[in-house]
C-alpha positions as CSV (number, residue, x, y, z in Angstrom):
1,M,-7.2,19.7,5.2
2,K,-9.8,16.9,4.0
3,A,-8.3,13.3,3.8
4,A,-10.0,10.8,2.2
5,V,-8.7,6.8,1.7
6,V,-9.8,5.3,-1.8
7,I,-9.4,1.5,-2.4
8,P,-8.7,0.0,-5.9
9,A,-10.4,-3.2,-6.4
10,R,-10.2,-5.4,-8.9
11,Y,-11.9,-9.2,-9.3
12,E,-9.3,-10.6,-11.5
13,S,-6.3,-12.0,-9.6
14,T,-3.7,-14.3,-11.1
15,R,-3.1,-15.8,-8.0
16,L,-6.5,-15.2,-6.1
17,P,-9.4,-14.7,-8.5
18,G,-12.1,-12.7,-7.0
19,K,-10.3,-11.9,-4.0
20,P,-12.0,-9.1,-2.9
21,L,-15.1,-10.7,-2.7
22,L,-13.7,-14.0,-0.7
23,N,-16.3,-14.4,2.3
24,D,-15.0,-17.3,4.5
25,T,-15.0,-14.7,7.5
26,G,-18.8,-14.3,6.8
27,K,-18.1,-11.2,5.2
28,P,-16.1,-10.4,1.9
29,L,-12.6,-9.1,2.1
30,I,-13.2,-5.6,0.9
31,E,-15.4,-5.0,3.8
32,H,-12.7,-5.6,6.2
33,V,-10.4,-3.6,4.7
34,Y,-13.1,-0.7,4.6
35,E,-13.7,-1.0,7.9
36,K,-10.2,-0.7,8.9
37,A,-9.8,2.1,6.6
38,S,-12.7,3.6,8.3
39,M,-11.3,3.6,11.7
40,S,-8.8,6.3,10.3
41,K,-9.1,9.7,13.0
42,L,-7.7,12.0,10.1
43,A,-9.7,10.6,6.6
44,S,-13.3,12.0,6.1
45,N,-13.8,9.7,3.7
46,V,-13.7,6.1,2.4
47,I,-14.1,4.9,-1.2
48,V,-14.0,1.9,-3.0
49,A,-12.7,2.1,-6.8
50,T,-13.5,-0.7,-8.8
51,D,-14.0,-1.5,-12.4
52,D,-16.3,-4.7,-11.5
53,Q,-20.3,-4.1,-10.7
54,R,-20.2,-7.4,-8.3
55,I,-17.5,-5.8,-6.3
56,F,-19.9,-2.5,-6.2
57,D,-22.9,-4.2,-5.4
58,A,-21.1,-5.8,-2.7
59,V,-19.4,-2.7,-1.0
60,V,-23.1,-0.8,-1.5
61,K,-25.0,-4.0,0.3
62,F,-22.7,-3.5,3.7
63,G,-23.1,0.4,3.5
64,G,-20.1,1.3,2.0
65,L,-19.1,4.1,-0.8
66,A,-18.2,3.0,-4.1
67,V,-17.5,4.1,-7.7
68,M,-17.2,2.6,-11.0
69,T,-13.8,3.1,-13.3
70,E,-12.7,2.4,-16.3
71,A,-11.7,-1.1,-16.8
72,A,-8.0,-0.4,-18.9
73,H,-6.2,1.3,-16.0
74,E,-2.5,-0.7,-15.5
75,T,-2.3,0.5,-11.7
76,G,-4.1,0.8,-9.0
77,T,-2.5,4.6,-8.6
78,S,-4.3,5.3,-11.8
79,R,-7.3,3.7,-11.0
80,V,-7.1,5.8,-7.8
81,A,-6.7,9.1,-9.3
82,E,-9.9,8.7,-11.9
83,A,-12.1,7.7,-8.7
84,A,-10.3,10.7,-6.7
85,R,-10.9,13.5,-9.6
86,E,-14.0,14.9,-8.4
87,L,-13.7,14.2,-4.1
88,D,-13.5,17.5,-2.2
89,A,-10.3,16.1,-0.4
90,D,-6.8,17.8,-0.2
91,I,-4.9,14.5,0.6
92,I,-5.6,11.0,-1.1
93,V,-4.9,7.6,0.6
94,N,-4.1,4.8,-1.8
95,L,-4.8,2.0,0.0
96,Q,-4.9,-1.9,-1.5
97,G,-8.1,-3.9,-1.2
98,D,-5.9,-6.8,0.0
99,E,-5.0,-5.0,3.2
100,P,-8.0,-6.2,5.8
101,E,-5.4,-5.9,8.9
102,I,-3.8,-2.6,7.8
103,D,-3.2,-0.4,11.3
104,P,-5.3,3.0,11.1
105,E,-3.1,4.6,12.6
106,N,-0.7,4.3,10.0
107,L,-3.0,5.6,7.5
108,D,-3.3,8.6,10.1
109,L,0.8,8.9,9.8
110,L,0.5,9.1,6.4
111,I,-1.8,12.0,5.8
112,E,0.4,13.6,9.0
113,M,3.4,13.2,6.6
114,Q,2.0,14.8,3.7
115,N,0.3,17.4,5.5
116,T,3.0,18.7,7.7
117,H,6.0,18.1,5.1
118,R,4.3,18.9,1.9
119,P,6.2,16.1,-0.4
120,F,5.0,14.9,-3.8
121,A,4.2,11.5,-2.1
122,S,4.4,9.7,1.4
123,T,5.0,6.0,1.9
124,L,5.8,3.6,4.8
125,A,8.8,1.0,5.6
126,C,9.5,-1.1,8.3
127,K,12.7,-2.9,9.3
128,F,12.7,-6.4,8.1
129,P,12.8,-8.8,11.2
130,D,16.2,-10.6,12.3
131,N,15.1,-13.9,11.6
132,A,14.2,-13.3,7.9
133,S,17.5,-14.1,6.8
134,Q,16.7,-16.0,3.9
135,G,14.1,-17.1,1.2
136,P,10.3,-15.1,1.2
137,G,10.3,-12.2,3.2
138,S,13.9,-11.5,3.8
139,P,15.9,-8.9,1.7
140,D,16.8,-11.1,-0.6
141,D,13.4,-12.1,-2.0
142,P,12.5,-10.3,-5.1
143,A,9.0,-9.9,-4.4
144,A,9.8,-7.9,-0.8
145,V,10.8,-4.6,-2.2
146,K,13.4,-2.6,0.0
147,A,13.3,0.9,0.5
148,I,16.5,2.8,0.7
149,L,16.5,5.7,2.6
150,G,18.2,9.4,2.3
151,D,18.3,11.8,4.6
152,A,16.4,12.3,7.7
153,I,13.7,15.0,7.8
154,A,11.8,14.3,11.3
155,E,12.0,11.4,14.1
156,N,11.5,7.9,11.7
157,I,10.5,10.1,8.9
158,F,13.2,10.1,5.9
159,Q,13.6,11.2,2.2
160,A,13.4,8.4,-0.1
161,R,16.3,7.4,-2.3
162,Y,15.6,4.3,-4.2
163,F,13.1,1.4,-4.2
164,T,14.2,-2.4,-5.5
165,R,13.4,-5.8,-5.8
166,H,17.4,-6.3,-5.4
167,I,19.9,-6.5,-2.2
168,C,20.8,-3.5,-1.7
169,P,23.0,-2.5,-0.3
170,W,24.8,-5.5,-1.2
171,P,26.6,-7.3,1.6
172,R,29.9,-7.5,-0.9
173,Q,32.5,-8.8,2.5
174,G,29.6,-11.5,3.2
175,S,29.8,-13.2,-0.4
176,G,25.8,-11.9,-0.9
177,Q,25.1,-13.4,2.7
178,I,22.9,-11.3,4.6
179,A,24.1,-11.3,8.4
180,S,21.4,-8.4,9.6
181,P,18.2,-8.5,8.1
182,S,17.2,-5.7,10.2
183,N,19.7,-3.3,8.6
184,Y,17.0,-3.5,5.2
185,Y,13.9,-1.5,5.3
186,L,10.9,-3.3,3.9
187,H,8.5,-0.6,1.6
188,V,5.0,-1.4,2.7
189,G,3.1,-0.2,-0.2
190,L,0.6,2.1,1.1
191,Y,0.7,5.8,-0.5
192,A,-0.6,9.6,0.4
193,F,-0.6,12.0,-2.3
194,S,-1.6,15.6,-2.6
195,K,-4.7,15.4,-4.9
196,A,-2.8,17.7,-7.2
197,S,0.4,15.6,-7.1
198,L,-2.3,12.5,-7.8
199,M,-3.4,13.6,-10.7
200,T,0.2,14.7,-11.8
201,F,1.4,11.2,-10.9
202,A,-1.6,9.5,-13.0
203,S,-1.0,11.9,-16.1
204,A,2.9,11.4,-16.4
205,P,4.4,8.7,-18.5
206,S,6.1,5.2,-17.1
207,A,9.6,5.5,-16.8
208,P,12.7,3.2,-17.5
209,L,13.4,2.5,-14.0
210,E,9.8,1.7,-13.1
211,R,9.3,-0.7,-16.2
212,A,12.8,-2.4,-15.1
213,E,12.1,-3.0,-11.4
214,R,8.0,-3.3,-12.0
215,L,7.4,-0.6,-9.5
216,E,5.3,2.4,-9.7
217,Q,7.0,4.4,-7.1
218,L,10.0,4.8,-8.8
219,R,8.3,7.1,-11.6
220,I,8.1,9.7,-8.8
221,L,11.8,9.7,-8.6
222,E,12.6,9.6,-12.1
223,M,10.1,12.5,-12.2
224,G,12.3,14.3,-9.9
225,E,9.8,14.6,-7.2
226,R,10.3,14.2,-3.3
227,M,8.6,11.3,-1.3
228,T,9.0,10.7,2.2
229,V,9.3,7.6,3.9
230,G,7.5,7.0,7.6
231,I,9.2,4.4,9.4
232,I,6.6,1.9,11.4
233,D,7.2,-0.9,13.7
234,S,5.9,-4.0,11.5
235,A,3.6,-4.4,8.3
236,A,0.4,-6.0,8.4
237,P,0.5,-9.3,5.9
238,G,-1.2,-8.6,2.8
239,I,-3.9,-11.0,1.1
240,D,-1.7,-12.3,-2.3
241,T,-2.4,-16.0,-2.4
242,P,-4.8,-18.6,-0.9
243,E,-2.7,-19.4,1.8
244,D,-2.4,-16.1,2.8
245,Y,-6.2,-16.3,3.0
246,R,-6.3,-18.8,4.9
247,L,-4.3,-17.9,7.7
248,F,-6.0,-14.4,7.7
249,V,-9.3,-16.6,8.4
250,A,-7.6,-18.7,10.9
251,R,-6.6,-15.2,12.9
252,E,-10.0,-13.3,12.2
253,R,-11.8,-17.1,14.0
254,K,-8.9,-16.7,16.3
255,G,-9.8,-13.0,17.4
256,A,-13.5,-13.9,17.4
257,A,-13.3,-16.6,19.9
258,R,-11.5,-14.4,22.4
259,Q,-14.4,-12.0,22.2
């Protein structure tokens, strides 16, 4: 079993243009992500898939591997599929290029799940913290995607039943007030596919629920395919806004000062 991590990276970002190349830490953001992915014990390759020459050049400069892809991809997974087409790998992990603090053990968990249980795809989720009862990062935040779990297939591994931006299940008895956020699961946007299933997914048309919620993982369920969800302790903070990046830089500098 060979596994590869592919990191899709675009220069354009509505809220944070040029995100992969931000370098207030002394190295571009994409290098931080690449370094964490390279700590995976089960992945033999890490590759950045981009459509921007500036990102390609930055990756080559720090000694990483990069491939140029078409500019027209509508999703990161589609870009990953193009990059993975010629890879010598049985399992492909899709790691977004704005996850500089990803735990490499979570990448290995995805690879293990995909290799052991052989679903169409594997992903991760964690419980919402009990102090996240309202506002950004809480179950009622549409940007915080909820994972609805089905049957358990192993310890802390479940079948995926649905994913949604809405509060689900709806706390009817509390008139919509969430008493226990930890009863809800936050979807962590990492995926592992077999190479064959990734190519099938990328060639399939988008589906109604996917378009309604703007969640590409729903395409898998609408195709009637099986998806597994591994439960982890917490989600690493991604970089979506200038404030997210400022806080990341502060954490990096604090960590460097301790060394």
